[in-house]
C-alpha distance (Angstrom), angle and dihedral (degrees) to the residues before:
residue distance angle dihedral
X1 . . .
X2 3.78 . .
X3 3.78 120.7 .
X4 3.81 133.7 -157.3
X5 3.81 120.0 -59.2
X6 3.80 96.7 -104.1
X7 3.80 91.4 56.6
X8 3.77 94.6 64.7
X9 3.76 121.5 99.5
X10 3.74 106.4 -127.2
X11 3.76 101.4 -125.2
X12 3.81 115.9 134.8
X13 3.79 96.8 -93.4
X14 3.78 93.5 46.0
X15 3.77 89.3 48.0
X16 3.79 90.0 55.7
X17 3.79 89.7 49.2
X18 3.77 88.1 49.4
X19 3.80 88.9 56.2
X20 3.79 86.8 54.0
X21 3.75 91.2 54.4
X22 3.76 90.2 46.2
X23 3.76 89.2 55.4
X24 3.78 96.2 41.2
X25 3.83 100.7 27.5
X26 3.78 126.8 -121.1
X27 3.77 125.2 -75.5
X28 3.79 110.7 78.2
X29 3.79 104.5 178.4
X30 3.78 99.5 -158.3
X31 3.76 143.8 -1.5
X32 3.78 113.5 -125.8
X33 3.73 140.9 152.7
X34 3.81 95.7 -137.6
X35 3.81 126.2 86.0
X36 3.78 95.1 -95.0
X37 3.79 104.4 -107.4
X38 3.78 114.3 -137.1
X39 3.81 93.2 -152.6
X40 3.77 133.6 77.6
X41 3.79 123.6 -122.0
X42 3.80 91.7 -94.7
X43 3.81 91.1 56.5
X44 3.79 97.1 -107.9
X45 3.80 116.4 135.3
X46 3.77 117.7 -100.3
X47 3.80 89.7 -148.0
X48 3.77 136.9 48.6
X49 3.78 121.8 -129.3
X50 3.78 119.6 -176.8
X51 3.80 90.2 -145.3
X52 3.81 90.6 66.9
X53 3.81 91.9 59.0
X54 3.77 131.8 85.2
X55 3.77 117.6 -51.9
X56 3.78 118.8 -117.7
X57 3.79 118.5 -116.4
X58 3.78 138.9 -172.5
X59 3.82 91.9 -82.9
X60 3.79 94.5 58.3
X61 3.79 127.3 107.7
X62 3.81 116.5 -82.5
X63 3.81 111.0 -175.4
X64 3.79 123.6 175.7
X65 3.78 123.2 -134.6
X66 3.81 111.6 -158.3
X67 3.79 118.3 -132.7
X68 3.78 121.1 -110.2
X69 3.81 95.3 -124.4
X70 3.80 142.1 9.6
X71 3.81 88.6 -108.2
X72 3.80 92.5 55.1
X73 3.80 89.8 45.8
X74 3.78 94.0 51.0
X75 3.80 90.0 59.0
X76 3.79 92.5 46.4
X77 3.81 92.9 44.1
X78 3.80 92.4 52.0
X79 3.78 90.5 55.9
X80 3.82 96.4 44.8
X81 3.80 92.0 48.3
X82 3.78 89.3 51.0
X83 3.79 90.0 47.3
X84 3.82 90.6 54.9
X85 3.79 91.9 46.9
X86 3.81 93.4 48.7
X87 3.81 90.9 47.9
X88 3.79 91.9 48.3
X89 3.79 92.9 47.7
X90 3.82 93.8 -117.1
X91 3.82 98.1 112.6
X92 2.96 110.0 135.4
X93 3.78 93.0 35.4
X94 3.80 113.5 -102.5
X95 3.76 111.0 -91.2
X96 3.77 114.4 -106.1
X97 3.77 114.4 -99.4
X98 3.75 134.3 -175.4
X99 3.76 105.9 -101.8
X100 3.77 113.6 -141.7
X101 3.79 100.6 -160.5
X102 3.77 122.0 -174.2
X103 3.82 114.0 -144.7
X104 3.77 119.5 -174.5
X105 3.79 146.0 135.8
X106 3.81 97.0 55.6
X107 3.80 114.3 -161.7
X108 3.80 114.5 -155.1
X109 3.80 120.3 -148.0
X110 3.78 126.8 174.7
X111 3.81 96.7 -93.7
X112 3.80 104.8 12.0
X113 3.79 144.0 28.2
X114 3.79 131.7 -139.6
X115 3.81 125.4 -152.9
X116 3.79 133.0 -172.2
X117 3.81 114.5 -118.9
X118 3.78 136.5 -171.1
X119 3.79 135.0 161.4
X120 3.78 139.3 154.3
X121 3.79 118.2 -98.4
X122 3.80 90.3 -176.0
X123 3.81 128.9 -3.8
X124 3.80 106.8 -59.5
X125 3.82 94.6 -1.5
X126 3.79 114.0 107.3
X127 3.77 137.7 -158.8
X128 3.80 108.2 -150.1
X129 3.77 130.5 -178.4
X130 3.78 150.8 101.6
X131 3.78 129.0 -72.7
X132 3.82 116.4 -145.8
X133 3.81 118.4 -159.8
X134 3.82 130.0 -175.7
X135 3.81 117.3 -120.5
X136 3.76 125.5 -141.5
X137 3.79 94.3 19.0
X138 3.76 132.9 108.2
X139 3.78 120.8 -122.6
X140 2.91 164.1 -125.2
X141 3.79 86.9 112.0
X142 3.78 131.6 -162.1
X143 3.81 110.4 -110.9
X144 3.78 125.8 -140.3
X145 3.79 119.6 -164.6
X146 3.78 110.7 -150.9
X147 3.83 119.9 -164.5
X148 3.79 106.5 -178.3
X149 3.80 109.3 -148.2
X150 3.79 130.0 -147.5
X151 3.79 98.8 -24.5
X152 3.80 114.3 142.6
X153 3.81 108.4 -95.2
X154 3.81 90.5 2.2
X155 3.80 112.4 -133.1
X156 3.80 88.7 13.8
X157 3.82 92.2 59.4
X158 3.79 117.6 147.8
X159 3.81 115.3 173.3
X160 3.81 91.1 -160.8
X161 3.76 134.2 -122.7
X162 3.80 96.2 -81.0
X163 3.80 95.4 48.9
X164 3.79 95.5 48.1
X165 3.80 92.0 51.9
X166 3.80 89.5 52.7
X167 3.80 90.5 48.8
X168 3.79 92.7 50.0
X169 3.79 90.5 49.2
X170 3.81 90.2 50.6
X171 3.81 92.3 49.0
X172 3.79 93.9 -114.5
X173 3.79 93.0 114.3
X174 3.78 132.1 30.1
X175 3.80 106.0 -166.6
X176 3.77 130.2 37.6
X177 3.80 98.7 -130.8
X178 3.79 96.1 44.9
X179 3.79 91.6 43.7
X180 3.77 92.7 49.7
X181 3.83 93.8 46.0
X182 3.84 102.6 29.7
X183 3.82 94.9 158.2
X184 3.78 92.9 54.8
X185 3.80 89.7 40.8
X186 3.79 94.8 62.8
X187 3.80 92.1 46.2
X188 3.81 92.5 49.9
X189 3.81 93.9 45.9
X190 3.81 94.5 48.4
X191 3.80 89.1 48.7
X192 3.79 90.6 50.8
X193 3.81 87.4 51.8
X194 3.82 89.0 59.7
X195 3.79 103.0 -91.9
X196 3.76 132.6 120.9
X197 3.80 112.3 -130.1
X198 3.78 130.6 -158.6
X199 3.80 109.3 -161.7
X200 3.80 106.7 -168.2
X201 3.78 136.0 -180.0
X202 3.75 130.4 -103.5
X203 3.78 108.8 -129.1
X204 3.78 110.9 -84.2
X205 3.82 94.5 21.7
X206 3.81 129.3 104.2
X207 3.84 106.2 -32.6
X208 3.81 95.3 -9.1
X209 3.79 93.8 91.4
X210 3.80 99.7 123.8
X211 3.82 79.2 107.8
X212 3.79 111.5 30.1
X213 3.79 128.1 -118.8
X214 3.80 89.2 -123.8
X215 3.80 89.0 59.1
X216 3.81 101.5 38.6
X217 3.79 99.5 39.2
X218 3.78 105.6 13.7
X219 3.78 102.8 44.7
X220 3.80 110.1 136.3
X221 3.80 112.6 149.2
X222 3.78 133.7 44.4
X223 3.81 117.6 -107.7
X224 3.82 110.3 -139.1
X225 3.80 91.5 -163.7
X226 3.83 89.1 57.3
X227 3.79 96.8 45.3
X228 3.79 107.8 73.3
X229 3.79 126.4 111.3
X230 3.79 91.8 -99.3
X231 3.80 105.4 22.3
X232 3.78 102.9 52.2
X233 3.77 134.3 145.2
X234 3.78 139.4 -176.9
X235 3.82 119.9 -44.2
X236 3.82 91.5 19.7
X237 3.79 125.7 125.3
X238 3.79 88.6 -106.2
X239 3.81 93.5 54.4
X240 3.81 89.1 47.8
X241 3.79 90.4 51.4
X242 3.80 86.5 57.8
X243 3.82 95.1 39.6
X244 3.78 92.9 -121.1
X245 3.80 109.1 149.2
X246 3.79 140.9 146.6
X247 3.79 94.6 -98.2
X248 3.78 90.0 50.5
X249 3.79 94.0 48.5
X250 3.79 90.2 52.5
X251 3.80 89.9 46.3
X252 3.80 89.6 51.7
X253 3.81 89.1 52.2
X254 3.80 90.0 50.2
X255 3.80 91.7 49.8
X256 3.81 90.6 50.2
X257 3.80 90.5 47.5
X258 3.79 88.5 52.6
X259 3.81 90.4 47.2
X260 3.78 89.6 52.5
X261 3.80 98.8 48.3
X262 3.81 92.2 41.6
X263 3.80 89.3 60.2
X264 3.81 93.8 54.4
X265 3.81 110.8 107.8
X266 3.80 91.6 -144.3
X267 3.84 93.2 56.7
X268 3.80 121.1 94.9
X269 3.80 99.0 -135.9
X270 3.80 91.4 -162.0
X271 3.80 89.5 63.4
X272 3.79 108.2 49.7
X273 3.78 114.7 139.6
X274 3.77 137.1 175.6
X275 3.79 134.1 -153.4
X276 3.77 136.1 173.4
X277 3.80 139.6 144.3
X278 3.79 132.9 -121.5
X279 3.83 106.4 -21.5
X280 3.80 85.9 5.9
X281 3.80 86.7 53.9
X282 3.79 88.8 55.9
X283 3.80 90.1 51.8
X284 3.79 88.3 47.5
X285 3.79 98.2 56.2
X286 3.80 94.5 36.3
X287 3.81 92.9 56.7
X288 3.80 93.5 39.8
X289 3.81 91.6 49.0
X290 3.81 95.1 55.2
X291 3.81 102.5 31.8
X292 3.79 120.5 59.4
X293 3.79 91.3 -165.1
X294 3.80 85.2 83.0
X295 3.79 103.1 85.6
X296 3.84 98.8 -175.9
X297 3.80 135.3 10.8
X298 3.78 137.8 -166.9
X299 3.82 112.9 -168.7
X300 3.79 109.3 -175.9
X301 3.83 125.7 -147.0
X302 3.79 96.3 -14.3
X303 3.81 112.8 83.0
X304 3.80 111.7 90.2
X305 3.79 145.8 121.9
X306 3.81 88.8 -114.3
X307 3.83 130.7 60.4
X308 3.80 107.8 8.0
X309 3.80 101.2 -158.4
X310 3.77 127.6 -47.0
X311 3.79 102.3 -150.1
X312 3.78 128.0 90.4
X313 3.81 85.8 -122.8
X314 3.82 91.1 61.4
X315 3.79 97.9 50.7
X316 3.78 135.7 66.5
X317 3.78 137.1 166.1
X318 3.84 112.0 -83.1
X319 3.81 92.4 7.4
X320 3.81 101.8 118.1
X321 3.80 104.4 17.3
X322 3.83 103.9 139.5
X323 3.81 91.4 -11.2
X324 3.80 140.2 64.8
X325 3.76 148.7 -177.0
X326 3.81 96.2 -64.0
X327 3.79 90.8 57.0
X328 3.80 89.5 45.4
X329 3.81 87.3 56.7
X330 3.81 89.1 48.8
X331 3.81 89.4 58.7
X332 3.80 89.1 73.5
X333 3.79 93.4 67.8
X334 2.95 127.0 148.8
X335 3.82 85.2 23.4
X336 3.83 114.0 81.6
X337 3.79 123.5 -98.0
X338 3.80 130.0 -176.2
X339 3.80 125.7 -169.4
X340 3.78 133.8 -170.9
X341 3.80 123.1 -159.5
X342 3.80 134.7 -162.2
X343 3.79 143.2 -178.3
X344 3.77 92.1 -58.8
X345 3.82 135.8 75.9
X346 3.82 89.1 -46.5
X347 3.81 96.1 58.8
X348 3.82 94.3 105.0
X349 3.81 95.9 51.8
X350 3.80 94.0 115.1
X351 3.83 92.0 59.0
X352 3.82 101.5 25.5
X353 3.77 116.6 46.1
X354 3.78 104.0 -4.2
X355 3.84 95.2 71.5
X356 3.80 89.7 53.1
X357 3.79 91.4 46.1
X358 3.81 89.8 51.0
X359 3.80 89.6 51.5
X360 3.80 89.2 48.2
X361 3.80 95.3 49.2
X362 3.81 90.0 45.8
X363 3.80 89.4 53.0
X364 3.81 87.3 51.4
X365 3.81 89.9 52.9
X366 3.82 97.6 -111.0
X367 3.82 108.4 91.7
X368 3.80 90.5 157.4
X369 3.80 92.8 61.0
X370 3.80 99.2 77.9
X371 3.79 127.3 64.6
X372 3.79 134.1 163.7
X373 3.77 132.9 176.9
X374 3.80 135.5 -174.9
X375 3.80 118.4 -141.8
X376 3.84 120.1 -169.6
X377 3.79 98.0 -123.0
X378 3.80 132.9 105.4
X379 3.82 120.2 -90.9
X380 3.79 103.5 -54.1
X381 3.77 153.7 122.8
X382 3.78 93.1 -129.1
X383 3.78 132.8 160.6
X384 3.81 93.1 -83.2
X385 3.80 92.6 53.7
X386 3.79 93.0 41.4
X387 3.80 90.2 52.8
X388 3.80 89.1 55.0
X389 3.80 89.6 49.9
X390 3.82 92.9 49.9
X391 3.81 90.6 53.2
X392 3.82 90.0 47.6
X393 3.80 94.8 55.6
X394 3.80 92.0 38.4
X395 3.80 88.7 58.3
X396 3.78 100.7 41.4
X397 3.79 98.5 37.2
X398 3.82 91.0 42.0
X399 3.79 93.5 -128.9
X400 3.81 92.2 163.9
X401 3.80 98.1 -132.8
X402 3.79 120.8 152.1
X403 3.79 116.6 -115.5
X404 2.92 133.8 -88.6
X405 3.78 94.1 47.7
X406 3.79 110.9 -148.3
X407 3.79 121.3 -151.6
X408 3.81 103.7 -139.1
X409 3.79 125.6 -161.5
X410 3.78 122.5 -81.3
X411 3.76 139.0 -178.0
X412 3.82 107.0 -98.5
X413 3.77 120.3 -135.4
X414 3.75 117.8 -115.8
X415 3.78 122.2 -124.5
X416 3.80 88.5 -103.4
X417 3.80 90.4 53.7
X418 3.82 91.5 49.2
X419 3.79 104.9 42.5
X420 3.79 116.3 95.4
X421 3.81 97.2 -157.0
X422 3.80 123.3 84.0
X423 3.80 141.4 144.2
X424 3.78 88.1 -77.2
X425 3.81 91.9 45.9
X426 3.81 107.0 30.0
X427 3.77 118.2 -165.7
X428 3.82 122.8 -109.2
X429 3.82 123.6 -99.3
X430 3.79 118.6 -91.5
X431 3.78 108.5 -157.1
X432 3.79 137.5 109.3
X433 3.78 94.1 -89.0
X434 3.80 92.2 54.0
X435 3.82 88.6 46.0
X436 3.80 89.5 55.5
X437 3.80 92.0 47.9
X438 3.80 92.6 50.0
X439 3.79 95.7 47.3
X440 3.79 96.1 41.7
X441 3.81 91.7 48.7
X442 3.79 89.5 52.2
X443 3.81 90.7 46.7
X444 3.82 91.2 51.8
X445 3.79 91.8 48.8
X446 3.80 91.1 49.2
X447 3.80 91.2 47.8
X448 3.80 91.0 49.9
X449 3.80 90.0 50.7
X450 3.81 91.3 52.5
X451 3.80 91.3 44.5
X452 3.80 90.8 54.8
X453 3.80 87.4 59.7
X454 3.82 91.3 64.4
X455 3.80 101.5 129.1
X456 3.78 126.2 -117.5
X457 3.80 99.1 177.0
X458 3.79 142.1 4.8
X459 3.81 93.4 -78.2
X460 3.79 95.4 53.2
X461 3.82 89.3 41.9
X462 3.79 89.4 59.6
X463 3.81 90.2 52.5
X464 3.80 91.3 46.6
X465 3.79 90.7 52.3
X466 3.78 91.8 47.7
X467 3.80 92.3 54.0
X468 3.80 105.6 31.7
X469 3.79 95.5 28.2
X470 3.80 89.2 45.3
X471 3.80 90.0 54.0
X472 3.80 93.4 49.6
X473 3.80 89.3 49.2
X474 3.81 89.3 58.3
X475 3.80 91.5 44.4
X476 3.80 92.1 52.2
X477 3.79 86.3 43.2
X478 3.75 98.3 -157.4
X479 3.78 138.8 93.4
X480 3.78 116.0 -135.3
X481 3.83 107.3 -79.0
X482 3.78 115.5 -101.4
X483 3.78 119.8 -120.8
X484 3.80 91.8 -105.5
X485 3.81 93.5 48.7
X486 3.80 97.2 71.3
X487 3.80 121.1 60.9
X488 3.79 128.6 175.7
X489 3.78 132.9 -132.4
X490 3.78 113.1 -170.3
X491 3.79 113.8 -147.0
X492 3.78 101.2 -178.8
X493 3.77 145.5 -14.0
X494 3.74 129.9 -158.3
X495 3.75 133.5 -169.6
X496 3.80 111.9 -125.6
X497 3.77 133.0 177.2
X498 3.79 104.2 -72.3
X499 3.80 96.8 -12.4
X500 3.78 145.2 45.9
X501 3.80 123.2 -120.1
X502 3.80 121.6 -145.8
X503 3.81 130.1 -170.0
X504 3.81 109.8 -158.2
X505 3.76 144.6 164.6
X506 3.78 115.7 -133.1
X507 3.78 106.9 -155.0
X508 3.78 121.6 -159.8
X509 3.79 96.5 -157.7
X510 3.78 94.1 -173.9
X511 3.79 92.5 63.0
X512 3.80 101.1 23.0
X513 3.80 94.4 -116.8
X514 3.79 130.2 145.8
X515 3.79 125.4 -157.8
X516 3.84 115.7 -167.3
X517 3.80 106.0 -141.3
X518 3.79 136.9 -172.6
X519 3.82 115.2 -153.6
X520 3.80 123.2 -166.4
X521 3.78 113.9 -165.4
X522 3.83 120.0 -171.5
X523 3.78 117.1 -139.3
X524 3.81 86.6 -127.1
X525 3.80 98.4 45.6
X526 3.82 115.8 -170.2
X527 3.82 94.1 -158.5
X528 3.82 91.2 -106.5
X529 3.80 125.7 121.2
X530 3.80 128.2 -161.6
X531 3.80 118.1 -166.6
X532 3.81 104.1 -155.5
X533 3.81 115.9 -162.5
X534 3.78 116.4 -159.8
X535 3.79 131.7 -177.7
X536 3.82 87.9 -124.9
X537 3.78 92.1 51.0
X538 3.78 122.3 -128.3
X539 3.81 91.2 -24.8
X540 3.80 87.2 68.0
X541 3.80 88.3 74.3
X542 3.80 90.8 62.5
X543 3.77 135.5 64.2
X544 3.82 120.8 -130.2
X545 3.79 91.9 -92.1
X546 3.81 91.0 53.8
X547 3.78 95.9 -105.0
X548 3.79 120.4 126.8
X549 3.77 122.4 -89.4
X550 3.80 114.0 -111.0
X551 3.85 97.9 -100.5
X552 3.81 92.4 46.9
X553 3.81 91.0 46.1
X554 3.80 89.6 54.3
X555 3.80 92.2 52.1
X556 3.79 92.6 48.8
X557 3.80 91.8 47.2
X558 3.80 88.0 52.3
X559 3.81 87.9 57.5
X560 3.81 97.4 -105.0
X561 3.80 120.3 139.2
X562 3.80 112.9 -131.5
X563 3.80 129.7 -155.7
X564 3.78 124.6 -164.6
X565 3.79 122.2 -174.3
X566 3.75 142.1 -167.0
X567 3.77 106.8 -131.8
X568 3.80 117.2 -157.8
X569 3.83 111.3 -54.4
X570 3.80 93.2 14.7
X571 3.78 129.7 109.3
X572 3.79 113.6 -35.6
X573 3.80 91.8 22.1
X574 3.79 87.8 66.9
X575 3.80 100.0 51.2
X576 3.79 91.5 86.3
X577 3.79 96.4 43.3
X578 3.79 135.1 -8.7
X579 3.78 117.7 -87.2
X580 3.81 112.4 -98.8
X581 3.76 114.8 -97.1
X582 3.79 91.1 -149.9
X583 3.79 136.6 36.8
X584 3.83 107.9 -79.4
X585 3.80 111.6 -116.5
X586 3.78 138.3 -163.7
X587 3.78 120.8 -103.6
X588 3.78 95.3 -86.8
X589 3.81 118.8 121.1
X590 3.80 92.8 -149.0
X591 3.80 112.4 97.4
X592 3.79 98.2 -133.1
X593 3.80 119.2 127.8
X594 3.79 93.0 -147.8
X595 3.79 92.7 68.6
X596 3.82 87.4 65.0
X597 3.79 105.5 23.6
X598 3.78 94.0 43.0
X599 3.81 87.1 70.8
X600 3.81 104.5 23.3
X601 3.79 132.8 47.5
X602 3.81 116.5 -105.9
X603 3.80 113.8 -104.4
X604 3.80 90.1 -108.4
X605 3.81 91.3 56.5
X606 3.81 91.0 48.6
X607 3.79 90.1 52.4
X608 3.79 90.8 50.5
X609 3.82 86.7 53.6
X610 3.81 87.8 62.0
X611 3.79 90.0 54.4
X612 3.79 90.9 49.1
X613 3.81 90.1 50.8
X614 3.81 93.2 56.5
X615 3.81 90.7 42.5
X616 3.79 90.8 52.9
X617 3.80 93.1 47.1
X618 3.79 91.9 49.8
X619 3.80 95.7 43.0
X620 3.79 97.4 45.5
X621 3.78 98.7 43.7
X622 3.77 121.1 116.2
X623 3.81 90.4 -119.4
X624 3.80 85.9 74.0
X625 3.84 100.4 -152.7
X626 3.78 113.4 -140.3
X627 3.80 92.8 -134.2
X628 3.80 139.4 7.4
X629 3.78 120.8 -156.7
X630 3.78 128.8 -171.5
X631 3.80 124.5 -149.7
X632 3.77 131.6 -177.3
X633 3.79 135.7 170.9
X634 3.80 126.3 -168.2
X635 3.79 115.2 -4.5
X636 3.78 87.1 -19.0
X637 3.81 85.5 68.2
X638 3.79 88.2 63.4
X639 3.81 90.4 51.3
X640 3.79 89.2 50.3
X641 3.81 91.3 50.1
X642 3.80 91.2 50.1
X643 3.79 93.0 50.0
X644 3.80 91.1 48.7
X645 3.81 92.4 46.7
X646 3.81 87.8 52.6
X647 3.82 96.1 49.3
X648 3.82 108.6 11.8
X649 3.78 95.6 156.1
X650 3.82 90.1 66.0
X651 3.80 96.6 55.6
X652 3.78 124.7 73.7
X653 3.80 99.0 -173.0
X654 3.80 132.7 18.1
X655 3.80 120.9 -168.2
X656 3.79 117.0 -176.8
X657 3.75 139.5 171.3
X658 3.80 111.1 176.4
X659 3.78 94.1 -179.6
X660 3.78 88.5 -120.4
X661 3.81 93.4 -61.1
X662 3.80 117.5 159.2
X663 3.79 126.1 -180.0
X664 3.79 87.8 -131.9
X665 3.80 89.2 76.3
X666 3.82 93.1 63.9
X667 3.81 109.6 105.2
X668 3.81 103.8 161.5
X669 3.78 119.9 85.0
X670 3.82 91.7 -143.0
X671 3.78 96.8 45.5
X672 3.81 106.8 133.9
X673 3.81 88.4 -134.9
X674 3.81 93.8 57.7
X675 3.81 109.3 124.3
X676 3.81 108.3 175.2
X677 3.80 113.3 -136.4
X678 3.80 95.5 22.3
X679 3.80 95.3 113.3
X680 3.80 93.6 44.9
X681 3.79 91.7 56.5
X682 3.79 98.7 45.9
X683 3.80 105.0 -77.7
X684 3.83 116.5 -122.8
X685 3.80 93.0 -20.6
X686 3.79 87.9 53.5
X687 3.79 88.6 58.8
X688 3.80 93.5 46.6
X689 3.80 90.4 48.5
X690 3.80 89.9 65.4
X691 3.80 97.6 51.0
X692 3.80 101.1 93.4
X693 2.99 133.1 145.5
X694 3.82 85.2 39.6
X695 3.79 116.0 92.9
X696 3.77 108.6 -112.4
X697 3.81 132.5 -144.1
X698 3.81 114.0 -176.8
X699 3.79 126.1 -175.1
X700 3.77 112.3 -155.0
X701 3.76 147.5 132.4
X702 3.79 94.1 -91.8
X703 3.77 131.7 72.5
X704 3.78 91.4 -145.7
X705 3.78 129.4 75.5
X706 3.85 112.3 -106.4
X707 3.81 108.9 -93.3
X708 3.78 95.1 -119.6
X709 3.80 92.8 49.3
X710 3.78 89.4 45.9
X711 3.80 90.9 52.4
X712 3.80 95.9 51.0
X713 3.80 96.7 42.3
X714 3.80 91.0 45.0
X715 3.81 90.6 50.1
X716 3.79 88.3 52.7
X717 3.81 91.5 48.3
X718 3.80 90.0 -117.4
X719 3.79 104.7 107.3
X720 3.80 89.1 119.2
X721 3.83 87.6 66.2
X722 3.82 92.9 65.0
X723 3.80 120.6 88.6
X724 3.80 126.6 -176.7
X725 3.79 122.1 -152.9
X726 3.79 116.1 -167.2
X727 3.79 104.1 168.4
X728 3.81 113.3 121.8
X729 3.80 96.6 -136.8
X730 3.79 140.4 39.4
X731 3.78 92.2 33.8
X732 3.81 98.2 144.9
X733 3.81 93.0 50.9
X734 3.79 90.2 45.7
X735 3.78 89.4 53.2
X736 3.81 88.6 51.2
X737 3.82 89.9 50.9
X738 3.80 88.4 54.0
X739 3.81 93.4 46.2
X740 3.80 93.8 49.4
X741 3.80 92.2 45.0
X742 3.80 90.3 51.0
């Protein structure tokens, strides 16, 4: 059994063994000739890995830990904002477009007017709503955006005579008209306070039926006919690969609504607010979090450390991994935010979430800019909550109204007076073919926007890396592990002919992850390390009799240390139970990826984490290897490309052969290879395009370097470091030739 470094006699052989310990760390627990099983005799794992535990879902616990300083927060806030934008499909930000809004059907009241509005936010996708304007007052006016949330019939909501009487009796409402038409009531009152208000539809509600409510909010089961590579719709694997989802479509509509009102000459762009309840509360804090043009926000009955939003329109892949609605609210600071809570998942806001937000806003120098209040009523945006909201905007927009603000009666608009569609302006179709047209048009526009980022020089390369590299960083979901994060536990070591073989566990203590690793250390080590990823895990480096495969043998004979790993669900992970055949999901019967992947990393990302762990251990060790190379064949080549794209400055050489795999071929929502966003950001070639300054060896069917890779490496002045190999056979040995030569 090995001992500590200072107990070795420093003859040549011991010195070589000492190098091995320097690479692998001290502490071998036994000397054995087997492969070092990681499981006890009864089949239970000898190690704990957080990724093998229960998945987190929308009903978990989502606390917020305030940053220590504004500087620390700025770094964190930049990442979380980008995470939201990537999840919502608006990273990079949608390009500005001239909005051709149609306004018609003006209704004139004594002190305000209401107009019908519709415009396209993307081809075939409409923003629909009503614009309220004060009468007899001089602008510029504050503007309040008002997404309504999951009220029956949306803007057309009428609670009914019976319900409003019950609400008045309970103290939830004060007046019959306002209580019966609470969505109109808040628009009218804010307008009477001197604001303009744009009350717009959630998708699928009222006039927003270009995508139906059944699809946007009621989707439950996958549609095979809408899930192919070419004929795909919302909630499919193909839409996930492009990060097109219901939350993102509504966010796009909100951004376009904000674009539209910001361009109005009569709007005071320094006083643009937003308020909505429930699902409208989600839209409120999502838009306010990512767009600084919102200067104050009041999300009602939605911000909490508990349930984060139960609808498909409130969830998206990547959205709440390691974050949540309280932190989204924190993103407004130093801008003001007000929140009401009710007898629902928000009921504990005053003791869970609000204290941390107060600490956060105090740290940001504006303790007065956050307020939250619980009211003992069911889920609502009732008179009591609306009164709180009126006072909030009165204070922060300096409207000059005397408190308490009373919501007087008004004459409600009929459905006919509210609806934007008519014989003159017929509504759009709402079927599967129109759904396909809308989504595919958006996908093409997004692809064109990414394509226009293709770099031509060092300046445009930096922008490309910020956008595309920034997206992949969110998709991987992990910074490069720090030196102190990854510890090693050696399970066995064995003397072989010309090298030593080590079975180890690399433990990322920060995240509770374990990566089973096989290290091969030549007796005459040349200070180079190759991390070889194989679709069979670390066992793929060995033949059945335990000897090395030919390519690995050649590397070891050349003096290069080799590491093989079992990524999640490979090799040793499967001794206790078989690897899942499908993507594990949370206990939600609705077949929407966002309910799982909005809170948990995709399997592919988790497997890339394993690669990053071994990279960090190798890079940060006191042996200080002179070079680290990364190799992958088959789907493992894609993992290698992703790890290199994430941390290219740490890798000297990357050799990949993906066997022609592209994420675009994934059509099943539970395919273990599904990596949402991959197609949007360039697929496998998008990953390879971010790998400079690493030297690159690519096996493929073409003799020429992929255009995107060529563009980025050429812009970096490193095109000479890219080599294509297009022979059909002998690819692994050819990669070894390249590695040894390099």
